[in-house]
ROGU-369528 format. One record per residue (C-alpha): x, y, z; residue in three letters. Coordinates in steps of 0.001 Angstrom, whole numbers, plus 500000, padded with zeros to 6 digits. Last residue first. Layout:
// ROGU-369528
XYZALA;...
END
This chain:
// ROGU-369528
442403487292493728THR;445174489897494170GLY;443712492252491612THR;446830492493489521HIS;447574488777489326ALA;443855488194488916SER;444034489980485615PRO;446193487166484207SER;449872487700483456ALA;450897487274479859PRO;452426483845478925THR;455920483915477361HIS;457923483646480599GLN;455496481118482110ALA;455926478793479124HIS;459719478800479564SER;459402478004483271ALA;456947475180482538HIS;459209473729479856ALA;462218473876482201GLN;460283472170484987THR;458964469472482636LEU;462483468871481288ARG;463937468537484776THR;461119466225485922LEU;461729463964482956THR;465495463903483553ARG;464969463042487217LEU;462479460282486382GLN;464807458765483800LEU;467730458843486249PRO;465538457213488999MET;464199454371486835ALA;466881451894487822VAL;469562450089485809ASN;471188453322484644THR;472533454027488132ASP;473814457594488203ARG;470907459301490041HIS;470759456276492336TRP;474193457022493713GLN;473578456284497384PRO;476393456573499948THR;474897455383503245ALA;472374453153501472VAL;474884451360499248HIS;477241451100502226PRO;474731449307504474PRO;473092451417507189PRO;474176450729510772ASN;472393453294512970LEU;469274453562510853VAL;468886449929509837SER;469861448601513272GLN;467543451044514987ALA;464629450017512746VAL;465034446387513714GLY;465555447247517388PRO;462399449394517668MET;462566450877521193LYS;466174451723520309LEU;464935454631518164LEU;463052456269521018SER;466093456092523284TRP;468355457389520506LEU;466075460375519926GLU;465735461033523650GLU;469496460937524132GLY;470020463310521173LEU;467610465766522747THR;469380465480526105VAL;472756466264524492ILE;471323469208522551SER;469665470625525685VAL;472938470290527603LEU;474826472105524876ASP;472304474936525001GLU;472640475162528789GLU;476459475476528712ASP;478402474258531752ALA;478082470530531197CYS;479590467982533645TRP;478419469669536824SER;474713469513535976VAL;472110472267536079SER;468520471445537009GLY;466385468381537815SER;465551467890534155ARG;469179466987533397SER;469108464115535856VAL;465905462689534377ASN;467246462760530836ARG;470517461113531897MET;468557458409533700LYS;466539457749530526SER;469714457438528491LEU;471268455000530978PHE;468178452811531053LEU;468041452718527261SER;471755451822527114VAL;471270448916529469ARG;467991447710527910PRO;469606447697524415ILE;472612445580525404LEU;470931442224524802ASP;470145443457521296HIS;473753443057520157SER;474216444994516907ARG;471797447774517912SER;473580447960521275ALA;476898448723519564LEU;475303451534517560LYS;473594453002520638ALA;476811452893522647LEU;478727454611519821ALA;476074457329519507ASN;476180458056523239MET;479997458128523263LEU;480002460522520311THR;477435462741522066THR;479584462893525201ILE;482818463614523344VAL;481148466311521232ARG;479844467992524387PRO;483491468539525437ALA;484181467327528947PRO;483980470068531569CYS;487200471839532319GLY;490349470548533938THR;492420471768536875GLY;490664469616539431PRO;489008466525537905PRO;485611467116536270PRO;482524466817538479ALA;480801463464538743SER;477972461474537202SER;478331462395533544THR;482096461770533230ILE;481951458463535101GLU;478866457098533328PHE;480315457904529914LEU;483611456205530794VAL;481909453111532192ALA;479614452857529166GLU;482594453084526822LEU;484328450144528495ALA;481107448126528826GLU;480204448611525175PHE;483690447567524029CYS;483473444363526036SER;479960443677524755THR;481082444161521150ILE;484046441859521773LEU;481823439166523267LYS;479308439485520448VAL;482091438671518006SER;483879440614515249CYS;485908438151513184ARG;483571438657510202SER;484922442159509712ASP;483057445117508204TYR;479454443808508311SER;480291441919511509VAL;480699445238513280SER;483303447170515218LEU;483576449699512385TYR;481295452580513421GLU;481242452457517219GLY;484955451737517475LEU;485808454392514886ALA;483667456995516672TRP;485326456224519994VAL;488784456600518443VAL;487683459834516757HIS;486521461409520000THR;489681460345521810TYR;491839461985519141ILE;490289465399519650GLU;489671465198523417GLU;493175464178524334LYS;493684465560527858SER;490099465625529192TYR;488567462502527649VAL;491955460770527774ASN;491754460746531584SER;488736458438531374THR;490846455599529992ALA;488499453094528319GLY;488953454578524844ALA;492732454004524936PHE;492459450465526287ASP;489707449755523742LEU;491901451006520889LEU;494781448848522091GLU;492641445693522199HIS;490798446502518959SER;493984446816516903GLN;493149444159514299ASP;489403444771514618MET;489801448487514013VAL;492252447746511206LEU;489434445836509473THR;487976449178508394PRO;490909449740505969HIS;490544453079504133LEU;487935454405506545LYS;490123453337509471CYS;493207454966507957LEU;491362458251507347ARG;489897458331510849LEU;493332457803512334LEU;494682460484509998GLN;492180463067511148ARG;492645462268514837SER;496439462239514633PHE;496549465585512817VAL;494355467218515465ARG;496404465625518233HIS;499548467029516641ILE;498026470513516446GLU;496934470483520094ILE;500301469164521255ILE;502172471859519326TYR;499948474608520721LYS;500655473418524271PRO;504443472900523899ILE;505232470077526320ASN;507367467854524097LEU;505231464906523070LEU;504645461476524592LEU;500892461336525367SER;499644461116521768SER;502789459108521040ARG;501290455779522092GLU;497960456105520310LEU;499557457379517118LEU;502266454719517266VAL;499582452023517579LEU;497859453403514487ILE;501166453213512596VAL;501482449563513598GLN;498109448892511988GLY;499271450712508867LEU;502241448347508743LEU;499953445315508840ALA;497670446781506175LYS;500463447232503660ASP;502462450418503292ALA;503576452319500180VAL;500538454365499096THR;498967454901502534ILE;502386455973503803ILE;502684458841501326THR;499670460953502304ASN;500472460058505910PHE;503990461485505681PHE;502825464610503844ILE;500277465287506594HIS;502988464689509192LEU;505283467162507459LEU;502775469976507819ILE;502072469055511454PRO;505852469144512208VAL;506541472634510854THR;505338474570513923GLN;507451472449516256ALA;510633473630514516CYS;509725477264515103GLN;509028476512518785VAL;512414474799519119VAL;514243477730517525ARG;512412480205519737PRO;513130478359523012TRP;509835478081524894ASN;509656474287525162ALA;513370474033525938ALA;512662473925529692GLU;510964470526529240SER;514079468941527745LEU;514865466676530696LEU;511171465817531069GLU;510930464829527409LEU;513997462623527781LEU;512479460848530759THR;509259460186528809ASN;511350458771525969LEU;512896456207528302ARG;512140453190526110ASP;513627454655522954ILE;512232454973519432THR;512094453119516110ASP;515319451269516739GLY;518972451383515692SER;518054451106512003GLY;518238454669510779ALA;521520456488510392GLU;523243459544511878GLY;522147459331515497ARG;521770462669517311LEU;518412461765518892LEU;519833458427520013PHE;522919460201521345LEU;520692462352523521PHE;519123459362525252LEU;522456457548525531GLY;524044460478527347ARG;521514460400530167PHE;523687458494532676SER;526811460246531372PRO;525480463682532457ASN;526629466351530008ARG;523222466615528318PHE;521525466485531730ALA;523583469442532931ASP;522673471273529732MET;518990470468530270SER;519180471890533778ALA;520588475094532349LEU;523453476641534248SER;523214479747536402ARG;526569481437536825GLY;528426482194540029GLY;531398480167538893SER;530741478658535494GLU;531253474943535137SER;531685472857531995ILE;532863475814529980PRO;530640477064527156LEU;531290476771523422CYS;531240473010522860MET;528367472490525294SER;526471475304523616ARG;526673473622520222LEU;525416470291521565GLN;522721471967523638LEU;521371473728520563LEU;521431470447518638LEU;519553468807521514THR;516837471469521482ALA;516255470982517747SER;516251467208518199LEU;513573467532520881CYS;511503469712518549PRO;511984467053515821LEU;510814464192518053ASP;507449463791516307LEU;509241463649512964LEU;511662461076514346THR;508841458845515606HIS;507228458901512171LEU;510591458225510497LEU;511154455215512748GLU;507757453818511797LEU;508102454462508062ALA;511720453420507502THR;511377449846506261GLY;508052450232504445SER;509431453336502798THR;508982457044503456VAL;512181458958502633LEU;511106459780499062SER;507874461319500366PRO;509926463655502616LEU;511992465300499891LEU;509508467730498318ASP;508009469048501559VAL;511536468761502902PHE;512765471456500541ASP;509897473780501450ASP;510722473323505147VAL;514299474495504587VAL;514418478141505661ALA;511543478075508148PRO;512896474950509915SER;516436476065510687ASP;518020473623513123TRP;515472470806513168ALA;515135470919509396LEU;518873470688508791PHE;519008467928511399LYS;516417466038509328LEU;519192465002506966LEU;520984463089509716ASN;517931461123510842PRO;517151460509507105PHE;520445458680506584HIS;518999455295505670ARG;516949456789502827THR;520032458109501009TYR;522387455236501783GLN;520628453141499121PRO;522210455351496428VAL;521507454314492831GLN;517746454157492362LEU;516549456531495073GLN;519461458878494408LEU;518734458973490677SER;515078459876491254GLU;515859462612493758LEU;518645464262491804ASN;517370467847491685LEU;515797467609495135ARG;518892466103496748LEU;521251468688495248PHE;518883471452496393ARG;519015469980499886LEU;522809470054499770LEU;522914473593498398GLU;520496475094500918HIS;522014473289503893ALA;525540474187502773LEU;524603477849502648PHE;522779477766505984PRO;525696476166507890ASP;524156475022511188ASN;523853471363510125PHE;527590471309509424LEU;528784468486511693GLU;526084465814511387ALA;524627467048508101PRO;528011467054506292PHE;529572464115508127ARG;527092461420507136GLY;524964462016504059PHE;527601463773501962VAL;530656462129503562LEU;529313458602503711ARG;527996459161500182TRP;531472459976498844MET;533154457108500655ALA;530675454627499153GLU;531171455871495589CYS;533267452962494300ASP;534094453823490683VAL;532949451665487753ALA;533469454553485294ALA;529922454194483989MET;528510453793487496GLU;530362456842488788GLY;529229459104485943HIS;526164461052487033ASN;526296460363490765LEU;530066460796490977TYR;529843464112489090PHE;527060465325491378GLN;529175464335494388ALA;532019466431492951VAL;529546469300492580PRO;528797468822496330LEU;532497468671497217LEU;533058472384496732VAL;530326473189499271ARG;532056470935501812ALA;535493472506501269PHE;535691473839504852SER;534986470241505858LEU;538598469257505148ASP;539120465469505012SER;537388465093501654SER;539492467758499916LEU;542551465863498605ARG;540829462542497962GLY;537963464297496222PHE;540363466214493977LEU;542193462999493118ALA;538889461395492131LYS;537959464389489995ILE;541303464317488143CYS;541187460562487618PRO;537512460888486539PHE;538013463415483752ALA;539736461328481097ARG;537476458313481603TYR;534387460518481527VAL;535515462214478301MET;534119459438476097SER;530653460187477475ALA;530457463415475465ASP;527519465662476350GLU;527164464457479951VAL;530961464528480219CYS;531065468181479142VAL;528327469145481591CYS;530133467361484451ASP;533388469072483509LEU;531525472392483644ILE;530190471620487135CYS;533675470605488295VAL;535143473881486989ALA;532378476018488539GLU;532827474538491994ILE;536613474694491745LEU;536418478316490609CYS;534386479280493672ALA;536811477465495975LYS;539832479127494341GLN;538189482537494675LEU;537710481931498409ASP;541428481123498657THR;542228484284496657ASP;540337486338499225THR;542560484780501881ARG;545671486043500160LYS;548915484220499287GLN;547160481271497687ALA;548585477797498203LYS;548562475952494888ARG;546227472996494408ASP;543637475384493019CYS;545868475883489994GLN;545603472181489090GLU;541802472355489293ILE;541887475440487088LEU;544106473664484540ARG;541656470769484373GLN;538825473244483891CYS;540567474954480961TYR;541435471656479289GLN;537825470422479461PHE;536501473771478245ALA;538943473569475341LYS;537680470100474435GLU;534046471088474790ARG;534648474141472609LEU;536215471896469986ARG;533091469775470046GLU;530986472871469433LYS;533238474166466673PRO;533607470873464727PRO;536817468951465544LEU;539998469077463486LEU;541432471799465724ARG;541277469273468564SER;544247467453466965SER;546758469750468621SER;545086469670472022SER;545236465912472362THR;542700463279473333ALA;539750464711471448SER;540769463018468215VAL;541470459742470000MET;538025459650471607SER;536299460617468384VAL;538134457856466518VAL;537256455295469172SER;533605456248469024GLY;533288455545465333ASP;529686455281464304ILE;528031455384467736GLU;530371458133468899SER;529519460103465789ARG;525814460119466669ASP;526516461322470205ASP;528872464004468939ILE;526251465432466588ASP;526818465076462886PRO;527822468205460945ILE;525226469114458309SER;523371471312460723GLY;525287471372464007SER;522597469760466155SER;521417471574469259VAL;521373469261472314SER;524340470804474179GLN;523179474304473301PHE;521718475635476540THR;523733473534479000LEU;527011474325477251LEU;526242478052477113TRP;525195478143480755HIS;528425476426481738ARG;530569478808479690LEU;529041482095480839VAL;531525482911483647SER;534434481297481786PHE;533802483557478832SER;533753486633481067TYR;537155485745482542VAL;538690485053479146ASN;537112488272477870MET;539011490110480591TRP;542186488425479395GLN;541374489452475816ASP;541103493088476875GLU;544407493059478759THR;544748492814482510PHE;546778494796485042GLY;549006494215488042GLN;548820490467487570GLY;547142487323488747VAL;546068484093487052CYS;543080482302488574LEU;540656483354485821VAL;542840481547483335THR;545821482372481109PHE;547755479600479341PHE;550690477760480942ASP;553998478537482598GLY;552746481031485123SER;555419482799487109VAL;555285481922490793THR;553423484107493284GLY;551296481430494959ASP;548241482619493037LEU;549988482071489718GLU;551647484830487744ALA;551194486583484416ILE;554310487535482523PRO;555422491147482776LEU;554850493904480273PRO;557196496742481286GLN;555611499946482554ARG;554061498391485614SER;551221499951487552ARG;550837499158491243SER;548599496351492480GLY;545035495444493318THR;543613492004492635PHE;540424491124490813PHE;540976493798488207GLY;544166495616489129GLY;543482499220488251SER;543511498344484607SER;545168500531482046ALA;548436499420483589GLY;549938497840480502SER;548244494513480995GLY;550134491463482140GLN;551540488942479712THR;550056485560478851THR;547678486731476137SER;544342484950475806ALA;544412481878473561TYR;542479479177475362ARG;539340480708476806LEU;539012483748474547TRP;539703481824471356ASP;537398478934472271VAL;534644481354473288LEU;534941483105469929LYS;534607479810468091LYS;531496478888470084SER;530098482361469379LEU;530464481879465648LEU;529012478362465683THR;525976479497467652VAL;525602482443465260GLN;525675480101462285ASP;523051477887463916GLU;520788480872464387THR;520450482504467770LEU;517132483734469152CYS;515932480222469946GLN;517650480415473360PRO;514925482806474583SER;514903483758478255HIS;518325482498479333THR;519688483168475850LEU;518948486860476291ILE;520880486915479566THR;523903485246477941ASN;523837487769475107VAL;523807490530477707ILE;526714488928479592PRO;528733488777476321LEU;528077492354475291THR;529372494125478371ARG;532902492727478152THR;532811493382474417ALA;531772497032474947SER;535256498513474473HIS;535390497217470946ASN;535508500578469187PRO;536054500355465453GLY;537646498271462758ASP;541211498691464029SER;540307497243467434PRO;538819494204465690ARG;535080493965465428ASN;533632490446465637GLU;532076491030469071LEU;530115493993467705SER;528582491709465105ARG;527421489454467939LEU;525570492332469575LEU;523745493317466418LEU;522784489711465630ALA;521513489253469194CYS;519462492444468928LEU;517946491317465657SER;517020487970467227SER;515522489721470256LEU;513487491992468003ASN;512242489004466036ASP;511196487227469229GLN;509193490242470322SER;509228493341472536GLY;512925494081472631ALA;512770497414474466GLN;513078495788477900ALA;516103493730476899LEU;517901496782475526LEU;517066498795478629LEU;518359496077480966SER;521677496157479137ALA;521718499956479069THR;521985499982482852HIS;524888497524483196CYS;526849499332480515ASN;526790499410476733LEU;527436502541474748GLN;527177501345471133SER;524271499086472100SER;522073502130472755ILE;522692503736469367ASP;522242500399467619GLN;518922499825469383SER;517705503249468193TYR;518984502685464680ASN;517003499430464480ALA;513841500896466036GLU;513823503977463820GLN;510463503579462066GLY;508535505076464984ALA;510837506353467731PRO;511377503646470408PRO;508525503311472919LEU;508834504622476444THR;508907503293480046GLU;512329501681479641ARG;513635505036478393LEU;512831506677481731VAL;514647503995483766ALA;517659504119481411SER;517842507916481788SER;517492507747485575LEU;520155505091486094VAL;522675506679483748GLN;522051510092485338LEU;522720508625488779GLN;525874507019487413GLU;527462510380486552VAL;530094509739483863PRO;527298509948481295SER;527203507123478730SER;523460506505479112LEU;522973510288479030LEU;523292510195475236SER;520156508069475048VAL;518288510670477105LEU;519437513338474671ARG;518196511298471740ASN;514762510747473318GLN;514415514453474143LEU;515170515434470546ASP;512821512744469183THR;509899513822471345PRO;508878511020473730LEU;506605508134472791THR;504303507001475585ARG;503424503572476975THR;499964503516478535TYR;499371501920481951LYS;499946505209483728THR;502132506031486728ALA;505356504869485004SER;505581507742482536LEU;504709510521484993ILE;506974509083487708LEU;509888508799485287HIS;509371512384484169LEU;509379513547487810ARG;512673511756488434GLN;514136513298485286LEU;512986516756486445SER;514576516261489877ASP;517853515172488252ILE;517854518203485976THR;517157520562488882GLU;519924518928490904HIS;522596519745488353GLY;523451518934484769LEU;526294521202483755GLU;526866522148480139LYS;523236522873479477GLY;521336521189476656GLN;519713518754479116LEU;518003521635480926LEU;516647522991477661LYS;515268519546476771ILE;513630519343480229LEU;511823522654479680ARG;510517521489476329SER;509280518156477743TYR;507514519977480620PHE;505772522253478119LYS;504633519165476220GLN;503285517642479442LEU;501322520788480271GLU;499712520691476846PRO;498980516917477240GLU;497274517131480642GLN;498682515783483899ILE;496144513707485833GLY;498181510508486119ARG;501176512318487578ALA;498996514250490022GLN;497301511012491140LYS;500729509383491643ILE;501962512313493731PHE;498865512177495971SER;499166508400496378GLU;502756508867497562SER;501710511441500155GLY;498947509203501534HIS;501320506264501831SER;501168503502499238TYR;500000500000500000MET;
END
């Protein structure tokens, strides 16, 4: 929303009239003709931008004003560059001069004109023309004209290709591939003449051209790369740097484009793969390759040289960070090259394997090793390389020791999402390490919850389901434990005069160490949960209000829904029965965060109902545990949501019509358990510290008793007697178990209805236990009955009557009221 002042300015800008606007244009042209452009000019440009952007119509400026704004794009004052490009983006090019206009802008490229060029290109044809114009500027030699915009041109071309790779013709692809080869491999090996202020690295000017140097200070004996240093850089060296920055995107964009009459590398490898392999084996013979394949070869050589340069010890810390960034990019480019040309896998893997061996022991290179893991995943099987050590590192040490690194967390989880299918097929360690991966979620839930929404279904298998369910419920505990782990490493064991956390003392206590180590385990398989979970929850009770723990708890219900949506597709009925037992058990074993417990109980109740509807026989399979849960009066007050649904499931599905194993004895046992609970909560006041039982619990118990009695008629007198007593008690005045009078009236009304219904056992059984075809009728769709025909006939008669009424004049009685 805009402020009141901003809305006033916008209304003024929208309400300006054309004569006033023309006068404003004339005054601005005079200001731009002056030698010095001061604050008044800047204010006028800002006002012009507001006028143009406040309306939905695109205007055309006077030609003189348009040309002067274009000339400002090369102003030494950056504020004028920004304002002029912003104004021009809101306008249309002069009619009939679009080509000249784009040429004028492209002749003075900078970061602001780049966005202007892209904004003015309104169609595919315009983008193609712009690409052709930009590529022609790359062909200019210094003697042919100014080439100072080459370093600006290449990033713009790369941006255009991101949005529309079809803009380039095959000839233009070939041309740019050749130019990239020249810039990457054949840049000069002497330092610039001091025109540069140092580029990446500062240094004093040098009059004599000196050879480029490596990061460790030694003279470079090979071709120039982005990791070469000097006091100044030449134009072609800058283009080398820019080419490397766009190389991966170029390879990914055009790796599948055929070279016209030249066969693609994949086709040639099928015809004569050995010849292709030998041709690409040496630099001298690479000149015989087509342009795109030659670019792959030069990219391969460039990346290998970068990896070799990164083995040198840099003299500056900033250079060490640059080495890491270049390693990441080099490995990614090698991966792209090997995806395009499988024959290069065998040449690249020794280098990649050596790099992994050198960096794997240093966790500061964790983000560098993720592209290496990508390379192993894509090509490890083809090269017959043992990847076990790689996956132990990625799924083991990284999450266990670097869970608090937000950059690694983002990149590792992104790696998992992008390669989910391959990981499930090729890497069995992936699903086993879910306790480790969930540490990212426990530490920084808001930042990574979207990633786990995508990843969690892949972690749910028949072997991991139960342990994963327990782990999800223990995520707040894991979050607290990770905090304690970090604090224990930072804080001394004892602080004189200081107040220590009880949970920290417990974390350091050897007798409780096993409980915390279970939460911090790296792999699944050591057990679904622990016996002393209640003890652990008590030890971590003070963590219930820690912000990080509360944030983590808020994400658990979301993940539980995803878990249950997946488990019903992968689990058999026996496993689903075990899941129900976990729900009943864990409903009382949760970290004491009130809102968290309420949300978890709500999820449990919905999913319990869903599982029972999907497999009604589960109620019979787990009847003993369900009866124990429903027979505990304390659950009425502490677990109202899930208790209500358990009672409903027992009353609905404990029937011979759903499971032939259901006996009269079991129905009677269930009836007696529910009857005892209902009698207890309606004949005495609630326990101290608790409120009255929810009316929904009472009505659900009444309905369940009536349903069970309708299936075993010997129980009808008992439930009828109870319902009549309840009616008599309520008539005598207020009751202690229901505080709201309207709720009490509703409960009594339901009791009377059930009591009247149970007087006719046959009718009660039909009403309270309707068969499926009655409960969910679809007579309007059944073509074997007359209902569809009757409905269609009635519809047509109604439509005909309505149509007739529209065309029939009203009778006089309609006006007289008779």
